[in-house]
Backbone as CSV, one residue per row, in Angstrom:
resi,resn,N_x,N_y,N_z,CA_x,CA_y,CA_z,C_x,C_y,C_z
1,MET,2.836,10.255,-22.344,2.494,11.044,-23.494,0.997,10.879,-23.743
2,ASN,0.329,11.958,-24.143,-1.098,11.926,-24.428,-1.363,12.315,-25.871
3,ILE,-2.319,11.607,-26.479,-2.847,11.964,-27.786,-4.353,12.030,-27.601
4,ALA,-4.904,13.230,-27.712,-6.330,13.455,-27.426,-6.607,12.932,-26.021
5,HIS,-7.587,12.076,-25.879,-7.925,11.562,-24.544,-7.222,10.244,-24.207
6,PHE,-6.285,9.813,-25.053,-5.538,8.588,-24.797,-4.229,8.923,-24.091
7,ALA,-4.018,8.297,-22.941,-2.744,8.413,-22.237,-1.914,7.191,-22.628
8,LEU,-0.849,7.414,-23.372,-0.005,6.309,-23.821,0.898,5.850,-22.691
9,SER,1.125,4.559,-22.624,1.952,3.988,-21.564,3.431,4.298,-21.750
10,SER,3.806,4.696,-22.961,5.201,4.958,-23.289,5.242,5.902,-24.491
11,PRO,6.274,6.739,-24.594,6.386,7.596,-25.775,6.955,6.870,-26.997
12,THR,7.238,5.584,-26.866,7.786,4.794,-27.962,6.663,4.326,-28.877
13,ALA,6.872,4.452,-30.189,5.848,4.056,-31.158,6.449,3.161,-32.232
14,LEU,5.614,2.250,-32.732,5.976,1.439,-33.886,5.473,2.165,-35.113
15,ALA,6.382,2.568,-35.974,6.002,3.242,-37.211,5.374,2.231,-38.161
16,PRO,4.458,2.690,-38.996,3.858,1.766,-39.957,4.857,1.367,-41.029
17,MET,4.914,0.069,-41.288,5.825,-0.445,-42.308,5.081,-1.476,-43.132
18,ALA,4.971,-1.247,-44.427,4.260,-2.169,-45.319,4.882,-3.560,-45.232
19,GLY,4.045,-4.546,-45.003,4.511,-5.922,-44.943,5.126,-6.320,-43.612
20,LEU,5.249,-5.382,-42.679,5.878,-5.690,-41.390,5.004,-5.376,-40.184
21,SER,4.263,-4.296,-40.231,3.521,-3.896,-39.026,2.125,-4.518,-38.998
22,ASP,2.109,-5.855,-39.092,0.853,-6.593,-39.033,0.477,-6.868,-37.575
23,ASN,-0.638,-7.550,-37.371,-1.155,-7.793,-36.029,-0.134,-8.438,-35.093
24,PRO,0.534,-9.541,-35.464,1.506,-10.131,-34.534,2.648,-9.171,-34.179
25,MET,3.133,-8.417,-35.153,4.219,-7.470,-34.894,3.751,-6.362,-33.957
26,ARG,2.554,-5.831,-34.188,2.032,-4.766,-33.320,1.850,-5.263,-31.891
27,ARG,1.307,-6.463,-31.741,1.111,-7.012,-30.392,2.448,-7.253,-29.702
28,LEU,3.422,-7.752,-30.436,4.754,-7.992,-29.874,5.390,-6.672,-29.419
29,CYS,5.291,-5.651,-30.250,5.869,-4.355,-29.886,5.184,-3.765,-28.659
30,ARG,3.868,-3.942,-28.543,3.162,-3.472,-27.346,3.659,-4.213,-26.110
31,GLN,3.874,-5.539,-26.247,4.364,-6.326,-25.108,5.730,-5.849,-24.655
32,PHE,6.536,-5.354,-25.597,7.876,-4.892,-25.262,7.942,-3.392,-25.008
33,GLY,6.777,-2.743,-24.826,6.777,-1.373,-24.334,6.345,-0.274,-25.271
34,ALA,5.985,-0.582,-26.501,5.514,0.489,-27.385,4.181,1.026,-26.871
35,GLY,4.079,2.334,-26.763,2.838,2.956,-26.311,1.838,3.123,-27.436
36,LEU,2.320,3.068,-28.672,1.451,3.256,-29.832,1.992,2.419,-30.989
37,THR,1.093,1.747,-31.679,1.463,1.015,-32.891,0.501,1.423,-33.996
38,VAL,0.991,1.442,-35.216,0.186,1.880,-36.358,0.116,0.744,-37.372
39,GLY,-1.101,0.461,-37.826,-1.304,-0.602,-38.805,-0.818,-0.207,-40.187
40,GLU,-0.771,-1.200,-41.049,-0.355,-0.970,-42.427,-1.375,-0.114,-43.178
41,MET,-0.966,0.466,-44.275,-1.813,1.342,-45.073,-3.012,0.584,-45.650
42,ILE,-4.184,1.202,-45.539,-5.429,0.623,-46.038,-5.985,1.537,-47.123
43,SER,-6.423,0.951,-48.211,-6.973,1.739,-49.310,-8.299,2.377,-48.917
44,GLY,-8.500,3.598,-49.357,-9.764,4.280,-49.155,-10.833,3.840,-50.141
45,ASP,-10.461,3.031,-51.118,-11.391,2.548,-52.137,-12.338,1.521,-51.513
46,PRO,-13.639,1.811,-51.436,-14.574,0.890,-50.779,-14.690,-0.466,-51.470
47,THR,-14.331,-0.549,-52.742,-14.411,-1.841,-53.433,-13.333,-2.811,-52.960
48,LEU,-12.341,-2.322,-52.226,-11.251,-3.176,-51.742,-11.402,-3.559,-50.271
49,ARG,-12.467,-3.126,-49.609,-12.642,-3.374,-48.168,-12.713,-4.846,-47.808
50,HIS,-13.243,-5.665,-48.678,-13.474,-7.059,-48.312,-12.495,-8.027,-48.977
51,THR,-11.383,-7.492,-49.479,-10.355,-8.368,-50.042,-9.575,-9.022,-48.902
52,THR,-8.940,-10.123,-49.200,-8.148,-10.825,-48.189,-7.058,-9.922,-47.630
53,LYS,-6.389,-9.173,-48.506,-5.309,-8.288,-48.075,-5.820,-7.243,-47.079
54,THR,-6.934,-6.597,-47.406,-7.481,-5.582,-46.502,-7.952,-6.213,-45.200
55,GLN,-8.607,-7.355,-45.280,-9.081,-8.013,-44.066,-7.920,-8.369,-43.141
56,ASN,-6.800,-8.793,-43.704,-5.614,-9.072,-42.882,-5.060,-7.793,-42.263
57,ARG,-5.090,-6.716,-43.012,-4.541,-5.453,-42.516,-5.399,-4.815,-41.432
58,ILE,-6.688,-5.133,-41.408,-7.552,-4.537,-40.382,-7.844,-5.517,-39.246
59,ASP,-7.044,-6.565,-39.139,-7.183,-7.503,-38.023,-6.482,-6.910,-36.804
60,PHE,-7.264,-6.388,-35.890,-6.726,-5.808,-34.665,-7.106,-6.636,-33.445
61,SER,-7.420,-7.916,-33.661,-7.812,-8.778,-32.548,-6.663,-8.901,-31.548
62,GLY,-7.018,-8.832,-30.268,-6.028,-8.947,-29.204,-5.223,-7.694,-28.943
63,GLU,-5.541,-6.604,-29.630,-4.788,-5.362,-29.445,-5.527,-4.407,-28.519
64,THR,-4.768,-3.526,-27.904,-5.341,-2.547,-26.989,-5.502,-1.195,-27.683
65,GLN,-6.354,-0.372,-27.116,-6.578,0.979,-27.642,-5.353,1.839,-27.371
66,PRO,-5.060,2.827,-28.135,-5.779,3.217,-29.329,-5.371,2.364,-30.531
67,ILE,-6.328,2.139,-31.418,-6.098,1.435,-32.677,-5.887,2.510,-33.742
68,VAL,-4.800,2.416,-34.483,-4.463,3.442,-35.472,-4.323,2.801,-36.847
69,VAL,-5.012,3.371,-37.832,-4.882,2.923,-39.219,-4.495,4.112,-40.090
70,GLN,-3.914,3.803,-41.223,-3.615,4.810,-42.243,-4.520,4.534,-43.423
71,ILE,-5.131,5.564,-43.955,-5.978,5.388,-45.131,-5.315,6.118,-46.285
72,VAL,-5.152,5.431,-47.401,-4.503,6.008,-48.569,-5.516,6.162,-49.690
73,GLY,-5.379,7.236,-50.442,-6.260,7.452,-51.578,-6.102,8.848,-52.137
74,THR,-6.862,9.118,-53.179,-6.806,10.436,-53.813,-8.160,11.124,-53.818
75,GLU,-9.211,10.393,-53.458,-10.555,10.957,-53.438,-10.941,11.282,-52.002
76,ALA,-11.055,12.565,-51.695,-11.323,13.004,-50.329,-12.594,12.388,-49.752
77,MET,-13.657,12.315,-50.524,-14.922,11.765,-50.035,-14.785,10.277,-49.712
78,GLN,-14.102,9.533,-50.578,-13.874,8.103,-50.310,-13.082,7.914,-49.026
79,MET,-12.069,8.738,-48.845,-11.231,8.604,-47.652,-12.020,8.948,-46.390
80,ALA,-12.855,9.988,-46.461,-13.684,10.360,-45.314,-14.667,9.242,-44.986
81,GLN,-15.287,8.673,-46.014,-16.225,7.572,-45.791,-15.502,6.345,-45.236
82,SER,-14.297,6.101,-45.699,-13.508,4.986,-45.175,-13.137,5.215,-43.717
83,ALA,-12.797,6.439,-43.367,-12.482,6.756,-41.978,-13.666,6.434,-41.081
84,LEU,-14.844,6.821,-41.487,-16.057,6.512,-40.707,-16.299,5.014,-40.640
85,TYR,-16.123,4.337,-41.761,-16.322,2.892,-41.814,-15.385,2.172,-40.840
86,TYR,-14.100,2.499,-40.885,-13.142,1.828,-40.017,-13.310,2.241,-38.554
87,GLN,-13.740,3.447,-38.324,-14.030,3.879,-36.950,-15.164,3.037,-36.370
88,GLN,-16.175,2.761,-37.173,-17.292,1.934,-36.712,-16.871,0.493,-36.415
89,LEU,-15.813,0.033,-37.067,-15.288,-1.299,-36.779,-14.507,-1.330,-35.479
90,GLY,-14.175,-0.154,-34.976,-13.447,-0.082,-33.708,-12.042,0.409,-33.845
């Protein structure tokens, strides 16, 4: 299966689940064949970027591409800026 220029190793995906789809769970699912894993929801509010909760949610160490995050919010400009910010993090 392909998404843009990414060729996924499997059509199986780990759906995002609050409190469950953290870094260890995503890595485990990839080891067992998931072609795509999605991180937990991240706030688009820039004042929350450096909280412990957000830092834990954006820990993608040891994971393979593609890295997928969900951004939640109600302000379109904040969400767009957050998308760019997280894209720059990798």
